Each structure stands twice: as C-alpha cells, then as structure tokens.
Biopython code that builds the backbone (N, CA, C, O; Angstrom):
import numpy as np
from Bio.PDB.StructureBuilder import StructureBuilder

atoms = [
    (1, "MET", "N", (13.551, -6.538, -51.376)),
    (1, "MET", "CA", (12.993, -5.986, -50.143)),
    (1, "MET", "C", (12.705, -7.115, -49.146)),
    (1, "MET", "O", (13.109, -7.053, -47.985)),
    (2, "MET", "N", (12.011, -8.127, -49.612)),
    (2, "MET", "CA", (11.680, -9.268, -48.764)),
    (2, "MET", "C", (12.947, -9.991, -48.334)),
    (2, "MET", "O", (13.050, -10.464, -47.202)),
    (3, "GLU", "N", (13.916, -10.075, -49.252)),
    (3, "GLU", "CA", (15.182, -10.746, -48.978)),
    (3, "GLU", "C", (15.945, -10.031, -47.866)),
    (3, "GLU", "O", (16.546, -10.671, -47.003)),
    (4, "ASP", "N", (15.913, -8.684, -47.893)),
    (4, "ASP", "CA", (16.585, -7.900, -46.852)),
    (4, "ASP", "C", (15.993, -8.183, -45.482)),
    (4, "ASP", "O", (16.715, -8.322, -44.495)),
    (5, "ARG", "N", (14.665, -8.267, -45.436)),
    (5, "ARG", "CA", (13.990, -8.531, -44.170)),
    (5, "ARG", "C", (14.361, -9.913, -43.644)),
    (5, "ARG", "O", (14.542, -10.093, -42.440)),
    (6, "GLY", "N", (14.472, -10.870, -44.524)),
    (6, "GLY", "CA", (14.868, -12.224, -44.151)),
    (6, "GLY", "C", (16.282, -12.255, -43.624)),
    (6, "GLY", "O", (16.576, -12.938, -42.643)),
    (7, "ARG", "N", (17.148, -11.522, -44.272)),
    (7, "ARG", "CA", (18.550, -11.452, -43.851)),
    (7, "ARG", "C", (18.653, -10.785, -42.482)),
    (7, "ARG", "O", (19.406, -11.228, -41.615)),
    (8, "GLU", "N", (17.889, -9.722, -42.304)),
    (8, "GLU", "CA", (17.870, -8.993, -41.024)),
    (8, "GLU", "C", (17.358, -9.903, -39.903)),
    (8, "GLU", "O", (17.906, -9.922, -38.801)),
    (9, "HIS", "N", (16.313, -10.643, -40.203)),
    (9, "HIS", "CA", (15.740, -11.565, -39.212)),
    (9, "HIS", "C", (16.765, -12.640, -38.846)),
    (9, "HIS", "O", (16.909, -12.985, -37.673)),
    (10, "HIS", "N", (17.469, -13.162, -39.835)),
    (10, "HIS", "CA", (18.494, -14.176, -39.593)),
    (10, "HIS", "C", (19.609, -13.608, -38.704)),
    (10, "HIS", "O", (20.088, -14.285, -37.794)),
    (11, "ARG", "N", (20.014, -12.368, -38.970)),
    (11, "ARG", "CA", (21.071, -11.736, -38.182)),
    (11, "ARG", "C", (20.630, -11.552, -36.732)),
    (11, "ARG", "O", (21.414, -11.764, -35.806)),
    (12, "GLU", "N", (19.363, -11.155, -36.540)),
    (12, "GLU", "CA", (18.830, -10.991, -35.186)),
    (12, "GLU", "C", (18.801, -12.325, -34.450)),
    (12, "GLU", "O", (19.170, -12.398, -33.277)),
    (13, "ARG", "N", (18.366, -13.376, -35.133)),
    (13, "ARG", "CA", (18.313, -14.702, -34.509)),
    (13, "ARG", "C", (19.713, -15.195, -34.166)),
    (13, "ARG", "O", (19.925, -15.794, -33.112)),
    (14, "MET", "N", (20.665, -14.940, -35.056)),
    (14, "MET", "CA", (22.044, -15.348, -34.811)),
    (14, "MET", "C", (22.619, -14.586, -33.615)),
    (14, "MET", "O", (23.295, -15.176, -32.773)),
    (15, "ALA", "N", (22.354, -13.276, -33.538)),
    (15, "ALA", "CA", (22.836, -12.473, -32.415)),
    (15, "ALA", "C", (22.258, -12.996, -31.106)),
    (15, "ALA", "O", (22.958, -13.067, -30.095)),
    (16, "GLU", "N", (20.977, -13.361, -31.128)),
    (16, "GLU", "CA", (20.316, -13.914, -29.942)),
    (16, "GLU", "C", (20.944, -15.253, -29.538)),
    (16, "GLU", "O", (21.160, -15.508, -28.353)),
    (17, "ALA", "N", (21.235, -16.098, -30.519)),
    (17, "ALA", "CA", (21.862, -17.397, -30.254)),
    (17, "ALA", "C", (23.256, -17.195, -29.679)),
    (17, "ALA", "O", (23.654, -17.908, -28.757)),
    (18, "LEU", "N", (24.006, -16.228, -30.213)),
    (18, "LEU", "CA", (25.339, -15.924, -29.705)),
    (18, "LEU", "C", (25.261, -15.442, -28.256)),
    (18, "LEU", "O", (26.050, -15.865, -27.411)),
    (19, "LEU", "N", (24.309, -14.562, -27.979)),
    (19, "LEU", "CA", (24.130, -14.040, -26.624)),
    (19, "LEU", "C", (23.875, -15.192, -25.656)),
    (19, "LEU", "O", (24.470, -15.251, -24.580)),
    (20, "HIS", "N", (22.998, -16.095, -26.039)),
    (20, "HIS", "CA", (22.644, -17.240, -25.193)),
    (20, "HIS", "C", (23.849, -18.156, -24.966)),
    (20, "HIS", "O", (24.143, -18.521, -23.828)),
    (21, "GLU", "N", (24.534, -18.520, -26.025)),
    (21, "GLU", "CA", (25.656, -19.471, -25.923)),
    (21, "GLU", "C", (26.857, -18.881, -25.193)),
    (21, "GLU", "O", (27.476, -19.567, -24.379)),
    (22, "ILE", "N", (27.197, -17.630, -25.467)),
    (22, "ILE", "CA", (28.324, -17.003, -24.777)),
    (22, "ILE", "C", (27.976, -16.862, -23.293)),
    (22, "ILE", "O", (28.823, -17.061, -22.423)),
    (23, "GLY", "N", (26.718, -16.517, -23.024)),
    (23, "GLY", "CA", (26.263, -16.416, -21.632)),
    (23, "GLY", "C", (26.400, -17.745, -20.906)),
    (23, "GLY", "O", (26.832, -17.782, -19.754)),
    (24, "ALA", "N", (26.037, -18.836, -21.570)),
    (24, "ALA", "CA", (26.142, -20.172, -20.970)),
    (24, "ALA", "C", (27.609, -20.506, -20.698)),
    (24, "ALA", "O", (27.932, -21.066, -19.651)),
    (25, "LEU", "N", (28.487, -20.171, -21.622)),
    (25, "LEU", "CA", (29.923, -20.410, -21.432)),
    (25, "LEU", "C", (30.449, -19.613, -20.239)),
    (25, "LEU", "O", (31.244, -20.116, -19.444)),
    (26, "LEU", "N", (29.999, -18.374, -20.127)),
    (26, "LEU", "CA", (30.440, -17.508, -19.030)),
    (26, "LEU", "C", (29.994, -18.056, -17.680)),
    (26, "LEU", "O", (30.725, -17.985, -16.692)),
    (27, "GLU", "N", (28.780, -18.604, -17.656)),
    (27, "GLU", "CA", (28.211, -19.080, -16.396)),
    (27, "GLU", "C", (28.957, -20.252, -15.801)),
    (27, "GLU", "O", (29.049, -20.372, -14.579)),
    (28, "GLY", "N", (29.498, -21.125, -16.650)),
    (28, "GLY", "CA", (30.065, -22.280, -16.009)),
    (28, "GLY", "C", (31.247, -22.947, -16.652)),
    (28, "GLY", "O", (31.843, -23.837, -16.045)),
    (29, "GLU", "N", (31.614, -22.563, -17.846)),
    (29, "GLU", "CA", (32.626, -23.359, -18.524)),
    (29, "GLU", "C", (33.974, -22.690, -18.691)),
    (29, "GLU", "O", (34.938, -23.334, -19.103)),
    (30, "LEU", "N", (34.053, -21.434, -18.382)),
    (30, "LEU", "CA", (35.344, -20.751, -18.491)),
    (30, "LEU", "C", (36.019, -20.802, -17.128)),
    (30, "LEU", "O", (35.487, -20.289, -16.144)),
    (31, "SER", "N", (37.174, -21.412, -17.076)),
    (31, "SER", "CA", (37.830, -21.610, -15.779)),
    (31, "SER", "C", (38.849, -20.524, -15.443)),
    (31, "SER", "O", (39.535, -20.623, -14.426)),
    (32, "ASP", "N", (38.958, -19.503, -16.268)),
    (32, "ASP", "CA", (39.912, -18.426, -16.015)),
    (32, "ASP", "C", (39.510, -17.681, -14.736)),
    (32, "ASP", "O", (38.418, -17.117, -14.670)),
    (33, "PRO", "N", (40.377, -17.673, -13.726)),
    (33, "PRO", "CA", (40.034, -17.019, -12.461)),
    (33, "PRO", "C", (39.835, -15.506, -12.585)),
    (33, "PRO", "O", (39.247, -14.878, -11.705)),
    (34, "ARG", "N", (40.328, -14.928, -13.681)),
    (34, "ARG", "CA", (40.157, -13.478, -13.865)),
    (34, "ARG", "C", (38.717, -13.119, -14.194)),
    (34, "ARG", "O", (38.279, -11.998, -13.938)),
    (35, "ILE", "N", (37.975, -14.073, -14.763)),
    (35, "ILE", "CA", (36.611, -13.764, -15.186)),
    (35, "ILE", "C", (35.684, -13.823, -13.983)),
    (35, "ILE", "O", (35.422, -14.894, -13.433)),
    (36, "GLY", "N", (35.196, -12.666, -13.587)),
    (36, "GLY", "CA", (34.318, -12.554, -12.424)),
    (36, "GLY", "C", (32.869, -12.750, -12.796)),
    (36, "GLY", "O", (32.541, -13.436, -13.764)),
    (37, "LEU", "N", (32.011, -12.136, -12.010)),
    (37, "LEU", "CA", (30.577, -12.214, -12.250)),
    (37, "LEU", "C", (30.245, -11.320, -13.440)),
    (37, "LEU", "O", (30.229, -10.095, -13.323)),
    (38, "ALA", "N", (29.981, -11.943, -14.577)),
    (38, "ALA", "CA", (29.740, -11.166, -15.784)),
    (38, "ALA", "C", (28.538, -11.732, -16.534)),
    (38, "ALA", "O", (28.298, -12.940, -16.519)),
    (39, "THR", "N", (27.801, -10.865, -17.175)),
    (39, "THR", "CA", (26.683, -11.281, -18.022)),
    (39, "THR", "C", (26.808, -10.567, -19.358)),
    (39, "THR", "O", (27.354, -9.468, -19.451)),
    (40, "ILE", "N", (26.291, -11.216, -20.381)),
    (40, "ILE", "CA", (26.287, -10.613, -21.712)),
    (40, "ILE", "C", (25.005, -9.794, -21.820)),
    (40, "ILE", "O", (23.908, -10.332, -21.670)),
    (41, "SER", "N", (25.140, -8.499, -22.080)),
    (41, "SER", "CA", (23.953, -7.645, -22.148)),
    (41, "SER", "C", (23.431, -7.504, -23.571)),
    (41, "SER", "O", (22.234, -7.311, -23.782)),
    (42, "GLU", "N", (24.333, -7.600, -24.550)),
    (42, "GLU", "CA", (23.896, -7.411, -25.941)),
    (42, "GLU", "C", (24.946, -7.963, -26.896)),
    (42, "GLU", "O", (26.143, -7.943, -26.610)),
    (43, "VAL", "N", (24.473, -8.454, -28.031)),
    (43, "VAL", "CA", (25.375, -8.880, -29.104)),
    (43, "VAL", "C", (24.894, -8.204, -30.378)),
    (43, "VAL", "O", (23.726, -8.322, -30.749)),
    (44, "GLN", "N", (25.796, -7.498, -31.045)),
    (44, "GLN", "CA", (25.469, -6.859, -32.326)),
    (44, "GLN", "C", (26.308, -7.531, -33.402)),
    (44, "GLN", "O", (27.534, -7.421, -33.426)),
    (45, "LEU", "N", (25.613, -8.227, -34.288)),
    (45, "LEU", "CA", (26.282, -8.922, -35.374)),
    (45, "LEU", "C", (26.471, -7.964, -36.544)),
    (45, "LEU", "O", (25.536, -7.263, -36.931)),
    (46, "ALA", "N", (27.670, -7.931, -37.106)),
    (46, "ALA", "CA", (27.945, -7.070, -38.264)),
    (46, "ALA", "C", (27.069, -7.518, -39.433)),
    (46, "ALA", "O", (26.715, -8.694, -39.523)),
    (47, "PRO", "N", (26.715, -6.595, -40.330)),
    (47, "PRO", "CA", (25.860, -6.957, -41.475)),
    (47, "PRO", "C", (26.397, -8.140, -42.291)),
    (47, "PRO", "O", (25.615, -8.932, -42.818)),
    (48, "ASP", "N", (27.722, -8.263, -42.396)),
    (48, "ASP", "CA", (28.265, -9.385, -43.168)),
    (48, "ASP", "C", (28.386, -10.668, -42.335)),
    (48, "ASP", "O", (28.740, -11.726, -42.858)),
    (49, "GLY", "N", (28.088, -10.561, -41.035)),
    (49, "GLY", "CA", (28.116, -11.731, -40.166)),
    (49, "GLY", "C", (29.506, -12.215, -39.785)),
    (49, "GLY", "O", (29.645, -13.255, -39.140)),
    (50, "LYS", "N", (30.530, -11.475, -40.175)),
    (50, "LYS", "CA", (31.904, -11.935, -39.920)),
    (50, "LYS", "C", (32.429, -11.534, -38.546)),
    (50, "LYS", "O", (33.416, -12.093, -38.069)),
    (51, "SER", "N", (31.771, -10.567, -37.911)),
    (51, "SER", "CA", (32.189, -10.175, -36.571)),
    (51, "SER", "C", (30.963, -9.861, -35.722)),
    (51, "SER", "O", (29.884, -9.561, -36.231)),
    (52, "ALA", "N", (31.166, -9.940, -34.414)),
    (52, "ALA", "CA", (30.087, -9.639, -33.477)),
    (52, "ALA", "C", (30.659, -8.837, -32.313)),
    (52, "ALA", "O", (31.680, -9.195, -31.727)),
    (53, "HIS", "N", (29.975, -7.747, -31.995)),
    (53, "HIS", "CA", (30.346, -6.934, -30.840)),
    (53, "HIS", "C", (29.554, -7.482, -29.661)),
    (53, "HIS", "O", (28.323, -7.504, -29.678)),
    (54, "VAL", "N", (30.281, -7.925, -28.632)),
    (54, "VAL", "CA", (29.663, -8.553, -27.468)),
    (54, "VAL", "C", (29.837, -7.606, -26.285)),
    (54, "VAL", "O", (30.958, -7.310, -25.869)),
    (55, "TYR", "N", (28.701, -7.131, -25.745)),
    (55, "TYR", "CA", (28.744, -6.182, -24.631)),
    (55, "TYR", "C", (28.563, -6.943, -23.322)),
    (55, "TYR", "O", (27.622, -7.719, -23.155)),
    (56, "VAL", "N", (29.494, -6.697, -22.396)),
    (56, "VAL", "CA", (29.573, -7.459, -21.158)),
    (56, "VAL", "C", (29.346, -6.548, -19.952)),
    (56, "VAL", "O", (29.977, -5.499, -19.823)),
    (57, "ASN", "N", (28.436, -6.966, -19.074)),
    (57, "ASN", "CA", (28.215, -6.298, -17.796)),
    (57, "ASN", "C", (29.014, -7.029, -16.752)),
    (57, "ASN", "O", (28.919, -8.252, -16.654)),
    (58, "VAL", "N", (29.803, -6.319, -15.965)),
    (58, "VAL", "CA", (30.609, -6.954, -14.931)),
    (58, "VAL", "C", (30.194, -6.411, -13.573)),
    (58, "VAL", "O", (30.179, -5.200, -13.357)),
    (59, "ASP", "N", (29.853, -7.325, -12.648)),
    (59, "ASP", "CA", (29.573, -6.925, -11.270)),
    (59, "ASP", "C", (30.909, -6.742, -10.585)),
    (59, "ASP", "O", (31.756, -7.635, -10.618)),
    (60, "GLY", "N", (31.103, -5.597, -9.969)),
    (60, "GLY", "CA", (32.358, -5.374, -9.268)),
    (60, "GLY", "C", (32.946, -4.025, -9.624)),
    (60, "GLY", "O", (32.343, -3.224, -10.338)),
    (61, "ASP", "N", (34.146, -3.795, -9.103)),
    (61, "ASP", "CA", (34.798, -2.506, -9.324)),
    (61, "ASP", "C", (35.558, -2.478, -10.658)),
    (61, "ASP", "O", (35.530, -3.435, -11.432)),
    (62, "GLU", "N", (36.222, -1.374, -10.892)),
    (62, "GLU", "CA", (36.939, -1.164, -12.155)),
    (62, "GLU", "C", (38.027, -2.221, -12.377)),
    (62, "GLU", "O", (38.217, -2.702, -13.494)),
    (63, "HIS", "N", (38.731, -2.572, -11.307)),
    (63, "HIS", "CA", (39.794, -3.580, -11.406)),
    (63, "HIS", "C", (39.210, -4.931, -11.832)),
    (63, "HIS", "O", (39.757, -5.604, -12.705)),
    (64, "GLU", "N", (38.098, -5.316, -11.210)),
    (64, "GLU", "CA", (37.455, -6.592, -11.551)),
    (64, "GLU", "C", (36.973, -6.576, -13.002)),
    (64, "GLU", "O", (37.062, -7.579, -13.710)),
    (65, "ALA", "N", (36.466, -5.428, -13.427)),
    (65, "ALA", "CA", (35.991, -5.296, -14.809)),
    (65, "ALA", "C", (37.164, -5.474, -15.782)),
    (65, "ALA", "O", (37.040, -6.173, -16.787)),
    (66, "GLU", "N", (38.300, -4.839, -15.477)),
    (66, "GLU", "CA", (39.475, -4.962, -16.342)),
    (66, "GLU", "C", (39.973, -6.402, -16.400)),
    (66, "GLU", "O", (40.318, -6.902, -17.471)),
    (67, "GLU", "N", (40.010, -7.070, -15.239)),
    (67, "GLU", "CA", (40.451, -8.463, -15.171)),
    (67, "GLU", "C", (39.527, -9.369, -15.990)),
    (67, "GLU", "O", (39.988, -10.235, -16.733)),
    (68, "THR", "N", (38.237, -9.157, -15.843)),
    (68, "THR", "CA", (37.257, -9.961, -16.574)),
    (68, "THR", "C", (37.425, -9.775, -18.076)),
    (68, "THR", "O", (37.401, -10.745, -18.835)),
    (69, "MET", "N", (37.595, -8.528, -18.502)),
    (69, "MET", "CA", (37.758, -8.262, -19.930)),
    (69, "MET", "C", (39.050, -8.895, -20.458)),
    (69, "MET", "O", (39.077, -9.390, -21.585)),
    (70, "ALA", "N", (40.115, -8.884, -19.655)),
    (70, "ALA", "CA", (41.375, -9.517, -20.052)),
    (70, "ALA", "C", (41.175, -11.032, -20.180)),
    (70, "ALA", "O", (41.671, -11.654, -21.119)),
    (71, "GLY", "N", (40.451, -11.607, -19.236)),
    (71, "GLY", "CA", (40.167, -13.045, -19.276)),
    (71, "GLY", "C", (39.347, -13.425, -20.495)),
    (71, "GLY", "O", (39.617, -14.432, -21.149)),
    (72, "LEU", "N", (38.348, -12.616, -20.792)),
    (72, "LEU", "CA", (37.505, -12.882, -21.971)),
    (72, "LEU", "C", (38.315, -12.757, -23.249)),
    (72, "LEU", "O", (38.158, -13.551, -24.176)),
    (73, "SER", "N", (39.170, -11.770, -23.292)),
    (73, "SER", "CA", (40.012, -11.569, -24.465)),
    (73, "SER", "C", (40.910, -12.791, -24.682)),
    (73, "SER", "O", (41.092, -13.251, -25.809)),
    (74, "ALA", "N", (41.467, -13.307, -23.582)),
    (74, "ALA", "CA", (42.336, -14.483, -23.671)),
    (74, "ALA", "C", (41.555, -15.728, -24.100)),
    (74, "ALA", "O", (42.105, -16.614, -24.755)),
    (75, "ALA", "N", (40.276, -15.791, -23.730)),
    (75, "ALA", "CA", (39.451, -16.969, -24.025)),
    (75, "ALA", "C", (38.706, -16.849, -25.353)),
    (75, "ALA", "O", (37.938, -17.740, -25.716)),
    (76, "ARG", "N", (38.926, -15.766, -26.070)),
    (76, "ARG", "CA", (38.164, -15.477, -27.290)),
    (76, "ARG", "C", (38.197, -16.622, -28.303)),
    (76, "ARG", "O", (37.160, -16.983, -28.861)),
    (77, "GLY", "N", (39.370, -17.192, -28.544)),
    (77, "GLY", "CA", (39.494, -18.297, -29.504)),
    (77, "GLY", "C", (38.697, -19.519, -29.070)),
    (77, "GLY", "O", (38.019, -20.150, -29.880)),
    (78, "TYR", "N", (38.787, -19.849, -27.771)),
    (78, "TYR", "CA", (38.046, -20.991, -27.228)),
    (78, "TYR", "C", (36.540, -20.760, -27.365)),
    (78, "TYR", "O", (35.805, -21.641, -27.812)),
    (79, "ILE", "N", (36.092, -19.571, -26.975)),
    (79, "ILE", "CA", (34.659, -19.242, -27.042)),
    (79, "ILE", "C", (34.177, -19.346, -28.488)),
    (79, "ILE", "O", (33.112, -19.900, -28.759)),
    (80, "ARG", "N", (34.963, -18.813, -29.398)),
    (80, "ARG", "CA", (34.594, -18.829, -30.820)),
    (80, "ARG", "C", (34.477, -20.268, -31.341)),
    (80, "ARG", "O", (33.529, -20.593, -32.056)),
    (81, "ARG", "N", (35.438, -21.127, -30.985)),
    (81, "ARG", "CA", (35.380, -22.540, -31.415)),
    (81, "ARG", "C", (34.161, -23.234, -30.831)),
    (81, "ARG", "O", (33.467, -23.972, -31.531)),
    (82, "GLU", "N", (33.899, -22.999, -29.548)),
    (82, "GLU", "CA", (32.738, -23.615, -28.890)),
    (82, "GLU", "C", (31.435, -23.197, -29.569)),
    (82, "GLU", "O", (30.537, -24.015, -29.769)),
    (83, "ILE", "N", (31.344, -21.923, -29.918)),
    (83, "ILE", "CA", (30.137, -21.415, -30.581)),
    (83, "ILE", "C", (29.956, -22.064, -31.945)),
    (83, "ILE", "O", (28.843, -22.434, -32.321)),
    (84, "ALA", "N", (31.049, -22.200, -32.682)),
    (84, "ALA", "CA", (30.974, -22.840, -34.000)),
    (84, "ALA", "C", (30.443, -24.264, -33.865)),
    (84, "ALA", "O", (29.632, -24.706, -34.679)),
    (85, "ILE", "N", (30.898, -24.980, -32.845)),
    (85, "ILE", "CA", (30.442, -26.361, -32.624)),
    (85, "ILE", "C", (28.972, -26.374, -32.203)),
    (85, "ILE", "O", (28.162, -27.093, -32.788)),
    (86, "ARG", "N", (28.634, -25.587, -31.197)),
    (86, "ARG", "CA", (27.273, -25.586, -30.647)),
    (86, "ARG", "C", (26.213, -25.127, -31.636)),
    (86, "ARG", "O", (25.104, -25.661, -31.667)),
    (87, "LEU", "N", (26.562, -24.136, -32.441)),
    (87, "LEU", "CA", (25.580, -23.597, -33.394)),
    (87, "LEU", "C", (25.760, -24.192, -34.794)),
    (87, "LEU", "O", (25.100, -23.780, -35.748)),
    (88, "ARG", "N", (26.658, -25.158, -34.893)),
    (88, "ARG", "CA", (26.940, -25.839, -36.170)),
    (88, "ARG", "C", (27.253, -24.840, -37.287)),
    (88, "ARG", "O", (26.656, -24.866, -38.363)),
    (89, "LEU", "N", (28.200, -23.970, -36.993)),
    (89, "LEU", "CA", (28.601, -22.959, -37.978)),
    (89, "LEU", "C", (29.917, -23.392, -38.615)),
    (89, "LEU", "O", (30.812, -23.902, -37.941)),
    (90, "ALA", "N", (30.015, -23.184, -39.901)),
    (90, "ALA", "CA", (31.282, -23.464, -40.581)),
    (90, "ALA", "C", (32.343, -22.500, -40.053)),
    (90, "ALA", "O", (33.507, -22.860, -39.881)),
    (91, "ARG", "N", (31.907, -21.275, -39.804)),
    (91, "ARG", "CA", (32.823, -20.241, -39.322)),
    (91, "ARG", "C", (32.073, -19.300, -38.389)),
    (91, "ARG", "O", (31.155, -18.593, -38.804)),
    (92, "ALA", "N", (32.476, -19.304, -37.130)),
    (92, "ALA", "CA", (31.848, -18.397, -36.153)),
    (92, "ALA", "C", (32.394, -16.987, -36.373)),
    (92, "ALA", "O", (33.529, -16.825, -36.822)),
    (93, "PRO", "N", (31.596, -15.975, -36.062)),
    (93, "PRO", "CA", (32.083, -14.605, -36.241)),
    (93, "PRO", "C", (33.233, -14.282, -35.279)),
    (93, "PRO", "O", (33.350, -14.879, -34.209)),
    (94, "GLU", "N", (34.058, -13.346, -35.675)),
    (94, "GLU", "CA", (35.116, -12.825, -34.807)),
    (94, "GLU", "C", (34.420, -12.122, -33.640)),
    (94, "GLU", "O", (33.507, -11.326, -33.861)),
    (95, "LEU", "N", (34.833, -12.401, -32.412)),
    (95, "LEU", "CA", (34.177, -11.818, -31.244)),
    (95, "LEU", "C", (34.970, -10.639, -30.713)),
    (95, "LEU", "O", (36.166, -10.747, -30.443)),
    (96, "LEU", "N", (34.292, -9.518, -30.567)),
    (96, "LEU", "CA", (34.916, -8.298, -30.052)),
    (96, "LEU", "C", (34.203, -7.931, -28.754)),
    (96, "LEU", "O", (33.061, -7.473, -28.773)),
    (97, "PHE", "N", (34.877, -8.132, -27.640)),
    (97, "PHE", "CA", (34.260, -7.881, -26.337)),
    (97, "PHE", "C", (34.418, -6.422, -25.924)),
    (97, "PHE", "O", (35.477, -5.817, -26.091)),
    (98, "HIS", "N", (33.318, -5.869, -25.374)),
    (98, "HIS", "CA", (33.308, -4.482, -24.887)),
    (98, "HIS", "C", (32.677, -4.471, -23.506)),
    (98, "HIS", "O", (31.735, -5.217, -23.239)),
    (99, "LEU", "N", (33.193, -3.632, -22.640)),
    (99, "LEU", "CA", (32.608, -3.465, -21.322)),
    (99, "LEU", "C", (31.367, -2.597, -21.462)),
    (99, "LEU", "O", (31.438, -1.488, -21.992)),
    (100, "ASP", "N", (30.229, -3.097, -20.989)),
    (100, "ASP", "CA", (28.974, -2.350, -21.055)),
    (100, "ASP", "C", (28.844, -1.542, -19.772)),
    (100, "ASP", "O", (28.667, -2.099, -18.688)),
    (101, "ARG", "N", (28.932, -0.244, -19.905)),
    (101, "ARG", "CA", (28.868, 0.626, -18.727)),
    (101, "ARG", "C", (27.499, 1.280, -18.562)),
    (101, "ARG", "O", (27.353, 2.187, -17.743)),
    (102, "SER", "N", (26.510, 0.849, -19.308)),
    (102, "SER", "CA", (25.208, 1.516, -19.267)),
    (102, "SER", "C", (24.568, 1.454, -17.883)),
    (102, "SER", "O", (23.903, 2.405, -17.471)),
    (103, "GLN", "N", (24.758, 0.342, -17.154)),
    (103, "GLN", "CA", (24.189, 0.255, -15.802)),
    (103, "GLN", "C", (24.842, 1.277, -14.878)),
    (103, "GLN", "O", (24.167, 1.909, -14.065)),
    (104, "GLN", "N", (26.160, 1.435, -15.007)),
    (104, "GLN", "CA", (26.867, 2.420, -14.183)),
    (104, "GLN", "C", (26.361, 3.822, -14.485)),
    (104, "GLN", "O", (26.125, 4.614, -13.573)),
    (105, "TYR", "N", (26.195, 4.126, -15.773)),
    (105, "TYR", "CA", (25.702, 5.446, -16.156)),
    (105, "TYR", "C", (24.296, 5.670, -15.610)),
    (105, "TYR", "O", (23.980, 6.749, -15.109)),
    (106, "GLY", "N", (23.456, 4.640, -15.710)),
    (106, "GLY", "CA", (22.084, 4.745, -15.212)),
    (106, "GLY", "C", (22.055, 5.013, -13.720)),
    (106, "GLY", "O", (21.293, 5.859, -13.253)),
    (107, "ALA", "N", (22.883, 4.294, -12.964)),
    (107, "ALA", "CA", (22.945, 4.478, -11.513)),
    (107, "ALA", "C", (23.416, 5.900, -11.179)),
    (107, "ALA", "O", (22.890, 6.537, -10.266)),
    (108, "ARG", "N", (24.394, 6.379, -11.916)),
    (108, "ARG", "CA", (24.929, 7.721, -11.682)),
    (108, "ARG", "C", (23.865, 8.786, -11.987)),
    (108, "ARG", "O", (23.739, 9.766, -11.252)),
    (109, "ILE", "N", (23.113, 8.595, -13.051)),
    (109, "ILE", "CA", (22.049, 9.539, -13.408)),
    (109, "ILE", "C", (20.980, 9.559, -12.319)),
    (109, "ILE", "O", (20.511, 10.625, -11.921)),
    (110, "ASP", "N", (20.591, 8.360, -11.833)),
    (110, "ASP", "CA", (19.606, 8.274, -10.744)),
    (110, "ASP", "C", (20.103, 9.034, -9.509)),
    (110, "ASP", "O", (19.350, 9.769, -8.870)),
    (111, "GLU", "N", (21.377, 8.841, -9.190)),
    (111, "GLU", "CA", (21.977, 9.494, -8.025)),
    (111, "GLU", "C", (21.917, 11.014, -8.183)),
    (111, "GLU", "O", (21.565, 11.729, -7.245)),
    (112, "LEU", "N", (22.261, 11.497, -9.373)),
    (112, "LEU", "CA", (22.246, 12.941, -9.618)),
    (112, "LEU", "C", (20.829, 13.510, -9.581)),
    (112, "LEU", "O", (20.613, 14.611, -9.076)),
    (113, "LEU", "N", (19.863, 12.759, -10.116)),
    (113, "LEU", "CA", (18.467, 13.219, -10.091)),
    (113, "LEU", "C", (17.941, 13.285, -8.662)),
    (113, "LEU", "O", (17.230, 14.221, -8.298)),
    (114, "THR", "N", (18.295, 12.284, -7.852)),
    (114, "THR", "CA", (17.872, 12.262, -6.452)),
    (114, "THR", "C", (18.459, 13.459, -5.722)),
    (114, "THR", "O", (17.770, 14.138, -4.960)),
    (115, "ARG", "N", (19.732, 13.706, -5.962)),
    (115, "ARG", "CA", (20.418, 14.821, -5.324)),
    (115, "ARG", "C", (19.763, 16.144, -5.756)),
    (115, "ARG", "O", (19.558, 17.031, -4.927)),
    (116, "ALA", "N", (19.444, 16.274, -7.018)),
    (116, "ALA", "CA", (18.835, 17.504, -7.534)),
    (116, "ALA", "C", (17.452, 17.738, -6.915)),
    (116, "ALA", "O", (17.107, 18.871, -6.580)),
    (117, "SER", "N", (16.658, 16.664, -6.761)),
    (117, "SER", "CA", (15.316, 16.829, -6.192)),
    (117, "SER", "C", (15.410, 17.210, -4.706)),
    (117, "SER", "O", (14.571, 17.957, -4.203)),
    (118, "ARG", "N", (16.430, 16.697, -4.010)),
    (118, "ARG", "CA", (16.638, 17.070, -2.599)),
    (118, "ARG", "C", (17.006, 18.553, -2.504)),
    (118, "ARG", "O", (16.572, 19.249, -1.586)),
    (119, "GLN", "N", (17.801, 19.025, -3.453)),
    (119, "GLN", "CA", (18.218, 20.439, -3.453)),
    (119, "GLN", "C", (17.016, 21.358, -3.619)),
    (119, "GLN", "O", (16.943, 22.421, -3.002)),
    (120, "LYS", "N", (16.065, 20.931, -4.468)),
    (120, "LYS", "CA", (14.887, 21.758, -4.731)),
    (120, "LYS", "C", (14.004, 21.861, -3.486)),
    (120, "LYS", "O", (13.401, 22.904, -3.235)),
    (121, "LYS", "N", (13.929, 20.782, -2.711)),
    (121, "LYS", "CA", (13.067, 20.752, -1.507)),
    (121, "LYS", "C", (13.572, 21.678, -0.409)),
    (121, "LYS", "O", (12.792, 22.132, 0.429)),
    (122, "LYS", "N", (14.870, 21.960, -0.408)),
    (122, "LYS", "CA", (15.453, 22.796, 0.660)),
    (122, "LYS", "C", (15.041, 24.230, 0.566)),
    (122, "LYS", "O", (15.451, 25.046, 1.392)),
]
sb = StructureBuilder()
sb.init_structure("model")
sb.init_model(0)
sb.init_chain("A")
sb.init_seg("    ")
for serial, (resi, resn, name, xyz) in enumerate(atoms, 1):
    if name == "N":
        sb.init_residue(resn, " ", resi, " ")
    sb.init_atom(name, np.array(xyz, "f"), 0.0, 1.0, " ", f" {name:<3s}", serial, name[0])
structure = sb.get_structure()
C-alpha cells in the first residue's frame, strides 16, 4: 500500500518535470517554423512510465494548430533525447502529443451560456 503511494508520487513528480522541461524546450529551443505559440497544459505518464501523453494548447486557428502538432511530431525524437539528458534518465518515456481543445470548448460553452441568458431576458 505504502509502495503504491510512493510509486504514484514518483509518477506525478516525473509528469511535472516533463511538463516543465518540454515547456522550456517549446519556449525557446525548437527552431521548427511550424511550431507556433504553444504551451503544455498537462502531461499524463503511463503507469509503467514508458510513455507520456502530452497535451498541447495552441494559440491560433485550426491550421496553426495542425502545423504546430506536425512540428512537434517531427521534433519528438529530439525532445525525448533532451529530456533524457536534462532529467538524467536512462530512458525517457515515449512522447505522444495531443492537441488540448479544452480552452476552445470552455470558450464555446461560455458563448452559448451568454446567448441563452440574453434569450431569457427578451
């Protein structure tokens, strides 16, 4: 029981470290022109630690989001090697990038709620 909690804590710390390091790489070290204004919103490390789902927020339209995701996909090997070096890992997890659309959904929900409240006032 105690061992599970320790393992869980380690996974959370590793996910946090991955989020920080990938974010730092995104901010200034990736020279791919396709990668636009993007931030890492969340990293979920698999229980075995062999892969990590990296959720990316992209400022811009759908085309910019697609370009950024293509750029990140192309840079995946470089990012993984850099993380292994920076975090002193024998083997960095496989990185699986996903577009995080939660902000878009939130904005759309706000818009619909505003519209609905205006309808009620009429």
